[in-house]
Structure formats: C-alpha cells, structure tokens
C-alpha positions, -999 to 999 in steps of 0.1 A, spaced: -129 -517 145 -135 -495 180 -172 -496 191 -187 -469 186 -206 -449 217 -246 -452 213 -262 -431 230 -288 -442 259 -312 -416 265 -339 -418 292 -377 -436 288 -392 -418 263 -430 -405 260 -451 -424 231 -441 -404 201 -457 -400 165 -447 -433 147 -435 -421 114 -408 -398 134 -401 -429 159 -398 -451 131 -368 -429 121 -353 -425 152 -354 -465 154 -335 -469 119 -314 -438 128 -306 -462 163 -304 -493 146 -280 -479 118 -249 -470 140 -257 -506 164 -255 -529 133 -222 -511 120 -206 -509 156 -218 -540 165 -225 -562 134 -256 -579 125 -253 -605 151 -244 -581 180 -274 -557 174 -301 -567 194 -340 -552 196 -328 -545 232 -299 -527 223 -319 -508 195 -346 -500 217 -321 -487 249 -306 -464 224 -338 -447 211 -353 -447 247 -383 -468 245 -392 -504 261 -385 -533 231 -424 -540 234 -428 -505 223 -404 -511 192 -423 -543 182 -450 -517 174 -430 -505 141 -408 -536 132 -413 -574 140 -379 -579 144 -342 -569 138 -341 -582 102 -370 -566 88 -350 -530 107 -319 -536 84 -341 -547 54 -358 -509 59 -324 -495 63 -318 -510 31 -343 -502 17 -346 -465 20 -305 -462 12 -311 -476 -21 -346 -455 -29 -329 -424 -18 -298 -430 -47 -324 -441 -70 -341 -407 -66 -306 -389 -69 -297 -411 -98 -330 -402 -115 -328 -366 -111 -292 -362 -129 -307 -389 -155 -337 -358 -163 -309 -330 -160 -284 -340 -185 -290 -350 -223 -256 -359 -230 -257 -396 -222 -219 -397 -217 -220 -367 -193 -249 -384 -175 -231 -415 -167 -204 -398 -155 -227 -374 -127 -244 -411 -121 -211 -427 -108 -198 -396 -92 -233 -395 -73 -233 -432 -66 -197 -425 -50 -209 -393 -31 -236 -410 -19 -214 -434 -3 -194 -406 15 -224 -388 25 -243 -419 41 -214 -442 53 -235 -467 76 -261 -469 55 -238 -476 28 -223 -500 51 -254 -521 55 -267 -515 20 -237 -522 0 -211 -539 27 -226 -564 46 -241 -597 42 -277 -595 51 -294 -626 63 -332 -610 53 -360 -630 71 -390 -612 68 -409 -619 32 -426 -591 24 -396 -567 36 -370 -588 16 -393 -586 -14 -396 -548 -15 -360 -543 -9 -351 -564 -36 -374 -547 -60 -364 -512 -51 -325 -525 -54 -332 -539 -88 -347 -509 -97 -320 -489 -90 -293 -510 -109 -318 -513 -137 -318 -473 -138 -279 -476 -138 -270 -500 -164 -299 -479 -185 -275 -450 -180 -245 -473 -191 -271 -485 -225 -277 -447 -235 -237 -439 -235 -222 -471 -246 -249 -491 -261 -249 -487 -295 -236 -521 -312 -237 -538 -279 -255 -568 -266 -269 -574 -235 -247 -596 -219 -219 -570 -231 -238 -541 -216 -245 -562 -184 -205 -566 -178 -199 -531 -186 -225 -518 -160 -213 -546 -132 -174 -533 -140 -181 -499 -134 -206 -505 -104 -176 -523 -90 -151 -498 -97 -167 -467 -78 -179 -488 -53 -143 -502 -49 -130 -463 -39 -157 -458 -19 -151 -492 2 -114 -489 9 -117 -453 15 -147 -459 41 -128 -492 58 -90 -475 58 -100 -436 69 -63 -434 86 -46 -440 55 -30 -411 39 -54 -407 13 -48 -385 -14 -75 -356 -17 -109 -373 -22 -121 -346 -52 -89 -355 -71 -93 -392 -66 -128 -390 -75 -122 -369 -108 -94 -393 -119 -111 -425 -115 -139 -414 -131 -116 -398 -161 -100 -435 -165 -132 -450 -161 -146 -428 -192 -116 -431 -213 -117 -467 -208 -153 -471 -223 -147 -443 -250 -118 -469 -262 -140 -501 -261 
C-alpha cells in the first residue's frame, strides 16, 4: 500500500483541549493506517498536528491510548446510529435489514476509523482505555444481537442466535473490508452490491 501523505503544519499555538484532542485523533487515524501501529510514533502524530510531543502527552498517555480512543469513538458512533434505526422502525425484520445496511454504510463513510476498529489487531496497553473501548464495543454487538433476536428469535436457543448474529456480522464486514482493501477492482455498483447482499442474507434468514 502506498503511504498516505500526511500534512506537516507549522507549530500551532495552544488550543482548546477538546478541539486539540480531535486534531490529534484525526491525524493519528491517518498515520496508523498509512504506517501501521508499529510505524506510528508520538513524534509523527505530534508533527502532523503541529504541536510538540510534550504537548501531545497532555492529552494522551501513549499511542495505545490514542488508538483505543479512535476505536471507542467508532464503536460509539455506529452504536448511536443503530439505536436511532432501532427506535424508528417497528417491523423487526425491516429493522434488522436497516441495521445491516447502516453497518456497511458506516464502513464506507469512515474508512480509516473502520479499518482501525474492525480490521486491525490492536494491542492496547492502557488498561482504563482498553476497558472502556471493550465496553462500548460489547454494547454495540449486544444491540445488534438483540436486533437479530427480535427478527428471528422465536424458538431459537441463545447459541443459535449468537451464531446467526455473528454470521450476519461477518457477511456485511466481508463486503466492506474487501471493497476497502481492493479499491481498484472493477466492482459493480456499490448500492447494487449492498442491496443484493442484504436480499440474500434476509432470504437466508427467512428460510431458517
């Protein structure tokens, strides 16, 4: 993969904490994708933001905490979108289809964050940060599994519901990940692919 060009702005004046954290996360997201976790350094991230390494440490303990926060934000954003869909649709089958489409669309709209959260092995070392990220990720999955249960749960054992939920998740993840990793392949129209996949998945569920 060609390395992405990371902007190197001049040193910035001290800014508001929340805004500066956002700048750090945005720059780190690009660097993690371009250079990998091992290739990313605090110095690279600080340079891209236009602050000193010392200033960056005022916001994050290390690069593991930065990566953890990127993942946490991705999980939380997707979870929020799924909750809105769940509340807006009364038909559980339609709701599940919408949730699956939402997952796919989120991946394409947030490619870098998606790759880091769902396609990268993350060796997170900051215990508090890791615990919170895992909690948010677990809540996201629990909400999705609940959607599967509501759509097809009658007469299913918990084990069967878990298998169905994970197969559905793996299926939509597969479409996103292969299109993200192979952007130069002559893919069919993305919307057509998404709807065809959802048709197949929902038809498969109805025949179970």
